N, C-alpha and C positions, 0 to 999 in steps of 0.2 A: 504493500500500500504506500509506504514512504517513498519507494522508488518511482511509483506512478506520479505522486505529487511533485517530486523533484523533477521528473521529466516534463511535466506540464509547466512548472516554473521556469525551467531552462528554455523551453520552446517559446514561451511568451516573451522572454527577454531577448532571445537570440534571433528569432525569425525576422524582426525588423532590420537587424544588422545584415542578415543574409540577403534580404531584398535590396537593401541599399548597396551592398557590395555587387550584386548582380547588375544593377543599373550602372554603377560607376565603372565596373570592369568593361562593360559593353562600350561605354563612352571612351574609355582609355584605349581600347583596341581600335575603335573605328575612327577616332579623330586624331589630328596632329596635336602635339603637346601644347603649342601656343594657342590652341582653340579651347583648351580645357580650363575650367574654373578650378584651379588648384586649391584655393581656399575652401571651396565647398567640399572638395574631396577630403581635405584635412579635417573639416568639421565632422563629416560622416565617420572618418577614421577615429576621431576622438570619442565619438559616441560608442563605437565598437570597443575601444579601450576601456571606457567607463563600465560597459556591460560586463566585460571580463573581470574587472575588479570587483563588481558586486556579486558575481557568481561564485567567487571563491578560488581556492588554491589551484585546482586542476585547470580552470579556465584562465587564470593568470599565466600558468605555464603554457597553456595552449596559445595565448596571445604572444608570448615570448617566442614560441616555436614558429608561429605564423609570420613573425617579423623577419624570418629568414627566407620566406617562400616567395621569391620573385616570380615563380611560375604560377602563383595563385593570386597574389595581391598586386594592385597598382602601386607605383612608387610612393605616392603620398601616404598610403596605408602602412607601407613598410617603415617609413620615417616616423610615423606616430607610434606604431606598436613597438618600435625599437626603444621608445622612451619608457616602456612598461617595466620599470625596475621592480624587483621582487621585494616590496616593502609592505609588511603586514604587522599589526600590533602583536607583540609577543604574548604567549600564554603565561599565566602566573608561574613563578618558580616552583611553587609547591606541587605543580603538576609535572614539572620537568625533572625535579629531583629524583623521583622513583625510577625514571628511565635511565639516568646516569648510574644510580646505585645498583640497579638490576644487572647492568652490563659490566660495571667496573668495581663494584663494592662500595662500602661506606665512604661518603665524600670526605669526611674528616680524617680518614686514613690514607686516602689517595692524593688529596690536594691540600696545600697549605690553607687555601680559602677559595671560594667562588663568590663573586659579587652577584647577588640575586637579581640585580637590574640588568637586563640584556642590553648589549650595545647595538644590536641589529636584529630585526625580525623579518623572516621571509615566509613564503607560503608553505614550504616543506620543513623548515628548520629555523632555529634562532641561535644567536651567538652570545656567550658570556665571557667576561674576563675572570681569570683566576691566576693562581701561581703554583708552581711545583718546585720545591727546593729553592725558593727565592726567585725563580725565573717566571716572568709574566707569560701567560699562555692565553690563547683564544680557544674556547670550548664550544664547538658547534653541536647542537643537540636536535634530534628529530622532533618535530612538533607533536605533542601528545595526540594520539588517536588518528594521525594523518593517514595511516594505511587504510582504515575503514572509509574515510572521506574520499580518498582517491579511488578505491575499488568501486564505491557507489557511483561516483560521477563518471568513471570510465564506462560503466554499464549504461548510464544514461546517454553518453556520447555515442556509443555503438547503436543505440536505438534511434536517436534523432538524426544521425548522419544520413541514412538512406532517404529520409523524408526531406532533409535540407537539400540534398543533392538533386532532387527533382527540379529545383528552381535555378540550377546553374547549367552552364553550357558543358558539352561532353568533355572537352579538353580539361576543364577545371575539375570535372567529376573524376577523371582518371588520376589527376594529381592529388585530389583530396583524399581519395581512398588509400593511396599509398602513404600519404602524409599521416593519417590517423594511426596506421600500423607503426610507423616510425616514431610517432609521438608517444605511443604507449610504451614502446621499448625504452625510449629515452627517460620517461618519468620514473619508470621502475629502477633504472640505473641510478638516477639522482637520489633515490631514497635509500640506497645502499652506500653508506659512507666508507666501507672497505674499498669499493670501486673508486670513489673520489680520492681516497688516500693513495691508491696505486697510480691514478692519473697524475696527482701532484708530484709524486716521487719521480715518475718517468719524465715529466716536463722539467723538473728541477735538475735532473741528471743531464738531459739534453742541452739545457741552457747554461750549464755550469761554467763554460768558457766565456760567456757573455757577461762582462763586468758592468753592464748598464742595467741589469735586471736582478731583482732579489725575490726569491720564492721561499716561503716559510718551511721550517722543518716539522715533520710529523712526529708526535710522541706515540709510538706504537703501543706501549704498555698502558696508555691512557685513552685508547681509541677502540671502537668496535663498529658493528653495523649501524648502530644508532647514535654513536658519539664519536666526534673527531676532534682531537686535541692537537693544536699546532702552536708553534712559536708566534708570539704576538709582535707584529711589526707595524707600528703606527706611521702615518705619513700624511701628506697633503693630498686631498682629492684631485685627480688629474684634470678636472674641469674647473677647479677653484682658481680662476684667473688672478684675482686680487692677491690671494695668499702666495701664489707662485711668483708674481711680480715683486712682492715684498721680500721674497727670499732671493731675488735676482736670477731666477731660473730662465734660461733661454727657451722661450716657448716654441719657437720655430724648430729648434733642435729637438725639443721634447716630442713634438708631433712626428718628426722623422724617426726618433728612437722607438716610439710606440709602433709605428708601421714596421720598422725593421724587426722588432721582437716578434710580433705576431705573424708576419709573413715569412720570417725565417722558420718559425715553428711549422707553418703550413707546408713550405716548399722543401724543407730539409729533413724533417723528422716524421715519425709515424703518428704522433698525437699532437693536437693543437688545442689551445684554450678557445672555446667557442662562445664565451659570454663576457667579452671585455667591456661591459658597460661601466660608466664612471665610478660606480660604487665598488667595483672590483679592481680598480687600479689606483694606487697612491704614488706619490713622488717624495723621495727623501730630500733633505735640505741641500744635498749636492747634486740633485737632478736625476738620481737613479729611480727606476720603476720598481714598485712592489706589486706583485700579483696576488689576488685572493680568489677563492671559490673556484674549484676545479670540478664541480659536479657536471657541468655541461661541456664536454669535449668532443672534438671530431677526430676520427681515426682515418688515416689515409696511407695506402701502401705505395711502394716505390713506382709501380706501374701507373697508378692513377696520378701520382705526383708529376710524372713526366708528361702525361697527357694534358694535365692542367697547365704546365709550363708551355707546352706546344700551343695550347689555346691562347695563352697570353702573347706569345711571340707572333702568332698569326694575326691577332688584333693589332698589335703594334706595327707589324709589317704590312697591314692592309691587304690581307689575303683571305677573302671570303671562303674560297674552296678549302683551304687548310683549316679555317675556323670550323666549318661543317664537319670535316674529317675528324677533328679532335672531339667535337661534340658527339659524333656517332660513336667514337671509341670510348667516350665517357658515359655512354648510354643515357644521354640527355634528351633523346628524341623519342616520342611516343610512336607506337606502331602506325604505319600508313602515312608517314610524313612525305611531303613533296619536296625533294631536295632542291629542285630548280627554284621553287618559290622561296624556300628558306634562304638559299644562297643569295638570291636577289635582295631579299629583305636585309640580310646581314651586310651586303655590299652598300646599300643605301645608308644603313645605320653607321657603318664605319666611316663613310664619307662625312656624314654630319658630325661624328665624334672627333675625327682627326682635323678637319679644316686644313689650314696651311702648315700647321705645326704638329706633326704626328708625335713628336717627343714631349709635347706639353699636355698630354691627357691628364685631366683632373680625376680624382676619385669619383666625384659626382657624375662626370660624363660616362665613366666606365659602368657605374651602377645603373644609370639611366638606360644605357645601351642594353645591358643584360636584361633589365626589367621589361623594356619596350619589346625587345625581340622575343622574350619568353611569353609575353602576353599575346603577341600576334601569331605565334607559330606553336606547333604542338610539342612543347618542351616539358620535360619532367626532371626534377632535381633529385638525384640519389641523395640519401640521408647525409652523407659526409659533405657533399657539395652544398646542400642546403645550409648546413651549419657553417660552412665557409662563407656563404653569402651573408649570413647573420653576423659573423665576425667582422667582415669587411664593412657592412652597413653601419654597425655600431662605432667602429673606428672612424668612419667618415664623420659621424656626429661629433666625435671628439675634435677632429680637425676643424669642423665648422665653428665649434665653440671658441677656438683659439684664433681663427681668422688670420692665419699667417701665410706667408709666401711659401707654398709647398706644392711640389710636382710629384704626383704618385708614381708615374711611370719611371721617372729618373731614379727614385728610391728602389722601385722594384727591379729595374735593370741592375742597379748596384748590388742588390742582394744576390741576384742570379749570377752575376760575374764573380762576386766574392766567394760564393759557394761552388763555383765552377759547374753550374747547372745548364747554362746555355749550350755548350758543346755537346753535352749528353742529349739535350733535346734535339739538336740538329742530327746527331747520329741516329736517334730514334726515327726522325723524319726520313732519313735516307734508307733505313732498314724497312720502313713501311712502304716507301716508294719501290724498293727492290722487290719486296714481297708481292706488291700489286703488279709489278712488271712481269714477275715470274708467272703469276696467275694468268695474266693476259696472254703470255706465250702458250701456256697450257690450253687456254680457250681456243686460241688460233689453231693449235695442233689438233684439237678435237674436231675441227672441220672435216678431218679424215677423208672420206670418200671423194669429196670435191677436190681436195688438194692432190690426192693420189691420181685421180683422173687427169687433173691438170698436168702433173709431172709426167704422166704417161704420154700425153699429147706432145709435151715439149721434147721428150726423148725421141719420139717418132719424127718430129719435125727436124730435130738436129741431125738425125741419121739421113733423112731425105734432103735436108738443106733447101727446102722449098718454102716460099712464103705462104702462110695460111692466115687469111684474114680472120677467120673464126677463132683460131688459136690466139692470134695477137689480141683480139678483143677480149678473149677469156683471160689471158694473162694480165692484161691491163686492168680489167675489172677486178680480178682476184687480188692484184696488188693494192688497189684502192680499198677493197673490202677488208683485206688483212690489216691495213693501216687503220681503218675505221674501227675494226674490232679491238685493236690495241687502244685506240684513243678513247673509246667509250668505256673501256674497262677501268681506266685510271687517269683521273685528272692530274695526279701528281706527276705523271710521266709524259705530259703533253709535249714538252720540248723534244725529248729523246725519241719518243714514238713518232712524232711528226716527221723528224728527220729520217727515221727508218722507213716510213711509208713513202716519203718523197724519194728516198734512195732507191726503193724498190721500183717505183715508176720510172726513174731515170735509167735504172739497169735494163728494164724491159724495153724502153724506147731505144736505148743504145744497142740492145740485142738485135732489134729489127732493122735498125739502120745498117748494122754490120752484115746481116744476112739478107 
């Protein structure tokens, strides 16, 4: 009965937002950016944000998750939902104390003290200050009863999603179904602090040679599935412009360092921090970054990383065909896509993004390109790439707050060069081109009977040394056909294969001039 009541409550609050999103998404897809009333879009997006806040923890997390989904939401929605920081009043300490003591034992035996007033409250957990052997620590504790709340609301989401999807277009339906599955997996991971502890340790080890970033140490003997105890590292909030100026922090360099840290994680290592909102980044008095909260991370393997680098390089080098190839390899396209249409759209978007200075791409231009393209064509974002989009979008917000002279692509190129990733990406391109070339040759050889008949005719002709108009026409046509077969198999090899087909035609022409 309670589930039914909750389902009705959620539907009443959520459906108006679904209808507004449907209208706005259609407008975003069908109109050019300068014809759209962005302020109206933002107003609707803020209503969605408020709805998620009133519906509770699961929907707050859902809003945060959606802020990464450029394949689902128009850009103004992404910008507003990225502001959805996880801030919820903390539960009373007398409800939290039993959770700590059940997992770790009596507080007065494990800790010197714990301040009962939380320093932050989130939808899934809350943080307290304490000390162990005189050292200050931050103690993150799971919110009391949160498992039951999450389980109930996930059941509700599964029920209402099929109904809500009736009111959206097919491409969005495809993305939304995959998104819910990924969201459920993510929220369960966030509720297990042993997973967050492993994430933190992995990223801390990866970034240990970077002296511009500090990551807290975990106290394993004081941590469990429901409690995570870490070194307490205070600092200035990364968006507190006034305090940073008072400390003489170079904010332009700070923005560069934020991008370097997070994009190095993405492009060099297997795990990256996917929730870099301002509450999770502080700055020391000497300008170093402090990172908090490793519950939401993205995982990316070496193969995917190289594909992502190839995608970046293709955008920078204004090559739509290579962009599409990288997207196909990244599985970013839904079934039944039209390559010609997608490629043309990307070509137009790249022109608009690059202008006359391709090396001067701003973060905003890149994000708008990704969002507009994904809205207009059948794209789907795999989980890890969706989290990457969230990471990049939130970092863009930090850049906007500081309003400094910053060029994203220059920083990105520098990262790729310093980590020696560009040569590897080009090697990957060559490997793919060679593989496609090999497949093209196999396709041509599978022509079989026609080629065999052709060669037989040529051999007969050479023996008789008599001109044969039909044979000459057949050879000429076959040469063109062979070249065409190659050409349509691989856009990557157009130059080489074009020369091959031209060479075949020249050989045939020369052959008949000779005989």
